[in-house]
Structures are given as C-alpha cells and as structure tokens.
C-alpha positions as CSV (number, residue, x, y, z in Angstrom):
1,S,-12.4,-7.3,-1.1
2,K,-12.8,-10.9,0.6
3,G,-15.1,-11.2,3.1
4,R,-17.1,-7.9,2.2
5,K,-20.8,-7.2,3.9
6,K,-23.4,-6.1,1.2
7,A,-26.5,-5.5,2.5
8,V,-29.4,-7.5,0.8
9,G,-32.5,-6.5,2.8
10,K,-33.4,-4.3,5.9
11,G,-31.5,-5.5,8.6
12,D,-29.9,-8.2,7.0
13,Q,-26.6,-9.0,5.6
14,V,-24.7,-11.7,3.5
15,D,-21.0,-12.2,2.5
16,Q,-20.5,-11.2,-1.1
17,G,-18.2,-14.4,-1.5
18,P,-17.7,-15.7,-4.9
19,G,-19.5,-13.2,-6.6
20,D,-16.4,-10.8,-6.1
21,E,-14.1,-12.8,-7.4
22,H,-15.9,-13.4,-10.6
23,F,-16.6,-10.0,-11.7
24,A,-13.1,-9.0,-10.2
25,K,-11.2,-11.0,-13.2
26,H,-13.9,-9.4,-15.9
27,R,-13.6,-5.5,-14.8
28,Q,-11.3,-3.4,-17.2
29,E,-11.1,0.1,-17.2
30,K,-13.4,1.5,-19.9
31,E,-13.8,5.3,-20.6
32,K,-17.1,6.6,-20.6
33,D,-17.1,9.0,-23.7
34,D,-20.6,10.7,-24.6
35,A,-21.9,8.1,-26.9
36,T,-21.4,5.6,-24.2
37,C,-23.1,7.8,-21.3
38,E,-26.1,8.4,-23.6
39,L,-26.4,4.6,-24.4
40,I,-26.3,3.8,-20.6
41,A,-29.1,6.1,-20.1
42,D,-31.2,5.1,-22.6
43,G,-30.6,1.3,-21.4
44,I,-31.4,2.2,-17.8
45,K,-34.2,4.3,-18.9
46,Q,-35.9,1.4,-20.6
47,N,-35.7,-1.3,-17.5
48,R,-39.4,-1.4,-16.1
49,F,-37.9,-0.4,-12.8
50,C,-35.9,2.7,-13.9
51,K,-38.7,4.6,-16.8
52,A,-39.5,7.9,-14.5
53,L,-35.8,8.2,-12.9
54,E,-35.0,12.1,-13.1
55,A,-31.5,13.4,-14.6
56,E,-29.8,13.1,-10.9
57,H,-30.7,9.5,-10.1
58,L,-29.5,8.6,-14.0
59,K,-26.2,10.6,-13.7
60,T,-25.5,8.9,-9.9
61,L,-25.7,5.4,-11.5
62,I,-24.1,6.1,-14.9
63,G,-21.2,7.7,-12.8
64,T,-21.0,4.9,-10.6
65,M,-20.9,2.0,-13.2
66,E,-18.0,0.0,-14.1
67,Y,-17.1,-2.2,-17.1
68,F,-16.8,-5.6,-17.6
69,A,-16.1,-7.8,-20.5
70,F,-16.4,-11.6,-21.1
71,E,-15.6,-13.9,-23.7
72,A,-18.0,-16.2,-25.6
73,G,-19.6,-18.9,-23.5
74,E,-18.9,-17.3,-20.1
75,T,-21.5,-16.8,-17.7
76,I,-22.2,-13.3,-16.7
77,V,-25.0,-14.2,-13.7
78,T,-26.3,-17.8,-12.6
79,Q,-29.9,-18.4,-11.6
80,G,-29.8,-19.0,-7.9
81,E,-26.9,-17.1,-6.8
82,V,-27.2,-13.8,-4.6
83,G,-27.1,-10.7,-6.9
84,N,-24.4,-8.0,-6.6
85,Y,-24.9,-5.8,-9.9
86,F,-27.0,-4.4,-12.1
87,F,-26.3,-4.0,-16.2
88,V,-26.5,-2.4,-19.1
89,T,-25.2,-4.2,-22.3
90,H,-22.6,-2.6,-23.9
91,N,-22.5,-5.4,-26.9
92,G,-23.4,-8.8,-27.0
93,P,-25.7,-10.7,-27.9
94,L,-26.2,-12.4,-24.5
95,E,-28.1,-15.5,-24.0
96,V,-31.2,-15.3,-21.1
97,S,-31.9,-18.7,-19.6
98,V,-34.5,-20.1,-17.0
99,D,-34.5,-23.7,-15.8
100,G,-32.3,-24.2,-18.6
101,T,-34.6,-23.0,-21.5
102,V,-33.9,-20.2,-23.4
103,T,-36.0,-17.4,-22.5
104,N,-34.6,-14.1,-24.3
105,T,-32.2,-12.9,-26.1
106,L,-30.4,-9.1,-25.0
107,E,-28.6,-6.6,-27.4
108,R,-26.5,-3.7,-27.0
109,G,-28.2,-1.3,-24.5
110,A,-30.6,-4.0,-22.9
111,A,-30.5,-3.6,-19.2
112,F,-30.8,-6.6,-16.5
113,G,-30.4,-7.7,-13.1
114,A,-33.0,-5.4,-11.5
115,I,-35.2,-7.8,-9.6
116,S,-32.7,-9.8,-7.3
117,L,-31.4,-6.3,-6.1
118,L,-35.0,-4.7,-5.4
119,Y,-36.9,-7.7,-4.2
120,N,-34.3,-9.3,-2.0
121,C,-34.1,-12.5,-3.9
122,P,-31.8,-14.7,-5.9
123,R,-31.1,-14.1,-9.5
124,T,-34.4,-15.4,-11.5
125,A,-32.0,-16.3,-14.7
126,T,-28.7,-17.1,-16.1
127,V,-26.8,-14.8,-18.7
128,V,-24.1,-16.0,-21.0
129,A,-22.3,-14.3,-23.3
130,K,-22.7,-15.4,-26.9
131,A,-19.8,-13.9,-28.1
132,S,-17.5,-11.7,-26.8
133,S,-19.6,-8.9,-25.4
134,G,-19.3,-6.5,-22.9
135,V,-21.4,-4.8,-20.1
136,W,-21.8,-1.8,-17.3
137,G,-22.5,-2.7,-14.1
138,V,-23.1,-0.5,-10.8
139,D,-23.2,-2.0,-7.4
140,G,-26.6,-3.3,-5.9
141,M,-26.6,-1.0,-2.9
142,I,-26.0,2.1,-5.0
143,F,-28.8,1.0,-7.4
144,R,-31.0,0.2,-4.4
145,K,-30.6,3.4,-2.8
146,V,-31.2,5.3,-6.1
147,L,-34.4,3.7,-6.7
148,K,-35.6,4.3,-3.0
149,E,-34.9,7.8,-3.3
150,H,-36.8,8.3,-6.1
151,S,-39.5,5.8,-4.6
152,E,-39.8,8.3,-1.4
153,Q,-40.3,11.4,-3.6
154,H,-43.8,9.8,-4.5
155,Y,-44.9,8.2,-1.6
156,G,-47.6,10.6,-1.1
157,E,-49.2,9.3,-4.7
158,N,-48.7,5.8,-4.3
159,R,-50.4,6.3,-0.7
160,R,-53.0,8.0,-2.4
161,F,-53.9,5.4,-4.7
162,L,-54.2,2.4,-2.4
163,D,-57.3,4.2,-0.9
164,C,-58.9,3.4,-4.0
165,V,-57.8,-0.7,-4.1
166,S,-60.6,-2.6,-2.6
167,L,-58.0,-5.2,-1.3
168,F,-56.7,-3.1,1.4
169,D,-60.5,-1.8,2.4
170,G,-59.8,-3.3,5.8
171,L,-56.8,-1.8,6.8
172,S,-56.3,1.1,9.0
173,A,-54.7,4.5,7.8
174,R,-51.4,3.5,9.7
175,Q,-51.6,-0.3,8.4
176,K,-52.0,1.4,4.3
177,A,-49.2,3.7,5.6
178,R,-47.1,1.1,6.1
179,V,-48.0,-1.3,2.9
180,G,-47.2,2.1,1.6
181,E,-43.7,2.4,2.5
182,L,-43.2,-1.5,1.4
183,A,-44.8,-0.8,-2.5
184,I,-41.4,1.6,-2.8
185,F,-41.5,0.3,-6.5
186,N,-43.3,1.1,-9.4
187,E,-42.5,-0.6,-12.7
188,W,-43.4,0.3,-16.2
189,F,-44.1,-2.1,-18.9
190,E,-44.8,-1.7,-22.9
191,A,-47.8,-3.5,-24.7
192,G,-46.8,-7.4,-25.3
193,A,-44.3,-7.1,-22.6
194,R,-44.2,-10.2,-19.8
195,V,-44.5,-8.9,-16.1
196,V,-44.4,-12.0,-14.8
197,S,-44.2,-16.3,-16.0
198,E,-45.6,-19.1,-15.4
199,G,-43.2,-21.2,-13.4
200,E,-41.5,-18.3,-12.2
201,V,-40.7,-18.1,-8.4
202,P,-42.7,-14.9,-6.7
203,T,-40.9,-12.3,-6.1
204,A,-43.7,-9.7,-5.4
205,M,-47.6,-8.9,-5.5
206,Y,-48.8,-6.2,-8.2
207,I,-51.3,-3.4,-8.4
208,V,-52.5,-2.1,-11.7
209,K,-52.0,1.6,-11.5
210,S,-52.7,2.7,-15.1
211,G,-53.3,0.9,-18.4
212,E,-54.5,-3.2,-18.7
213,V,-52.7,-6.5,-18.4
214,S,-53.8,-10.0,-19.5
215,V,-53.7,-12.8,-17.1
216,M,-52.3,-16.2,-19.6
217,R,-52.2,-19.9,-18.9
218,E,-49.7,-22.0,-20.7
219,G,-48.6,-21.0,-24.1
220,S,-44.6,-21.1,-24.6
221,I,-42.0,-18.3,-24.7
222,D,-39.8,-17.6,-27.4
223,E,-36.2,-16.8,-27.8
224,K,-37.1,-13.2,-28.0
225,G,-39.0,-13.5,-24.5
226,H,-42.3,-12.9,-26.1
227,L,-45.5,-15.4,-25.3
228,E,-46.7,-17.5,-28.0
229,G,-50.2,-19.2,-27.7
230,G,-51.7,-19.7,-24.3
231,V,-55.6,-18.8,-23.1
232,R,-56.5,-15.5,-21.4
233,T,-58.2,-16.2,-18.3
234,A,-58.8,-12.6,-17.0
235,L,-57.9,-8.8,-18.3
236,L,-56.8,-6.7,-15.1
237,R,-57.5,-3.0,-15.1
238,A,-56.4,0.0,-12.8
239,G,-57.2,-1.1,-9.3
240,D,-57.1,-4.7,-9.8
241,V,-54.3,-7.0,-8.1
242,F,-52.4,-10.2,-9.0
243,G,-50.1,-12.4,-7.3
244,E,-50.8,-12.1,-4.0
245,Q,-51.7,-15.7,-4.2
246,S,-48.3,-17.2,-5.1
247,L,-46.7,-14.5,-3.1
248,M,-48.7,-16.3,0.3
249,A,-48.8,-19.8,-1.2
250,I,-46.3,-22.4,0.2
251,T,-42.5,-21.7,0.0
252,G,-41.4,-23.3,-3.0
253,E,-44.9,-22.8,-4.9
254,K,-44.5,-21.1,-8.6
255,R,-46.6,-19.3,-10.4
256,S,-49.3,-20.6,-12.1
257,T,-50.0,-18.1,-14.8
258,T,-48.0,-15.6,-17.2
259,V,-49.2,-12.0,-16.8
260,V,-48.9,-10.1,-20.4
261,A,-49.0,-6.0,-21.0
262,D,-52.1,-5.3,-23.5
263,T,-51.1,-1.5,-23.5
264,R,-48.4,0.7,-21.7
265,C,-48.7,0.0,-18.1
266,E,-47.3,1.0,-14.6
267,L,-47.7,-1.2,-11.6
268,V,-47.2,-0.7,-8.1
269,C,-45.1,-3.6,-6.2
270,I,-45.4,-5.0,-2.6
C-alpha cells in the first residue's frame, strides 16, 4: 500500500514509492503446482547467493513468491531504482542491459534481482520483457532475512577463514569478529561466470574462499553475458582479495577490471 516502509539496511528505511504501484498492476493469481515449485527451486539454487540454501529456506522463499505478468517491451526493473523483489523467470525471454548496453538474456528458470537487496544499493541493470513474460517475485525483506539466517549458521566457518587472510592480519580478534558479522553473504560461481564487470559501481569486496578467478582488463560482454577478449592481469586463489580498492575509492568511481571465474569458486563478500 502507499507509504509502506521497507528496510534497505540496518537502521535505514525508505519509501517503496512507485515500485509498489508498478508491480501491483502486474500481479496475478497463479497456482504453484509441483512443476512450478521445482522450477522456482532450481532457479533459486542456481543464483550465486543461494546455491547452499537448505530445504527449509527454499520452502520459505517459494511459499511467499507472487506471480507478475509483463507484455513485450514492458520494464520489470530499472537500473538506478530501489529494489523491492528477488525474481525467478517463469517464461521469457528477458533482456538485461547496463547503461543502455545489452549484457545478458534471461530465459525460463533464471533468477535475478539479488544484488540490490543484499548490498543495499540501487538496481544494477534494467530488465525488459522481450515477449509476453512472467516472473515469480519474493519480497526483499523476506529474501534478506532468509539469507541472513543461513549466513549466521555458517558464521563460525567464515570467521575461521578470515584468520587465514593476510589483509586482516593487523586486526584484533574483536575487529575480525565484526568483519565476520558484516561478511554475511557467500557467493558461488561456475567456471566462465563473471563475478564483477569493468564499469560497474562497486557494491562489495570479495575474498576467494575456494577456486580460482582471473582479473581482466578491456574485452567486451556479449548478449549472453560472457566476456570476449581482454587481457588477464592477475590470477587469484584462496585467500586472495579483490574489489577493496574500488569499494574504498571516491564515491562514483567505477570498477576498472572484470573478474571471471576460471573454476567453480566460492567467495566471501564484505
């Protein structure tokens, strides 16, 4: 309803504003049969933030998802706006663009929308329906709560991992514990996936927990979201950190490199 408040960060609230009206007109009643629940579950588990969620967490997300329908040419989310939902595509295709350039195409079962919810930042891309399409969406407050609960269950493991990262050698045990509380999200990437892209506004710094990633300069992103060309400037393995310089730089400065997973990898985000 109009004027409803929605938490976007610890102690901070903003009006959902036009986002409520935008999705209200697209909301439709739709039954979730077994095949649909399986589609949604698979989509959630393929998302880089959600690969390790337990069955109870998946059940919560699936049970609270609503269906939204869009016609060809209609915008689902807009780059720069506040995010209110996490989505799984029921049918598409959906076109993803950043700063007006097409960077990806989402098909049935693809999930999107997590970054702005988890990192308390505006939407990082615009998503438009290329044909009559439908998406399942879960409220951002529920999504954040579920992932935070999952992360808290693994706090001890991440805290021990921080002891092995040289970047934090100068911190006291209490300070490391605080960092461990802030690093509440783990991300998983398959080989070939982009972790961050050159030109993006930084939203987090990353620590490689397992696997290998390459730091790339230049190159181009095709319509499927893959990096073509480019020059590798570094190879990072477990314990290595990236993204900290962009995150601590002057406001408005964008990432200067693209990072791509060479193998399946797990990253800890701060």
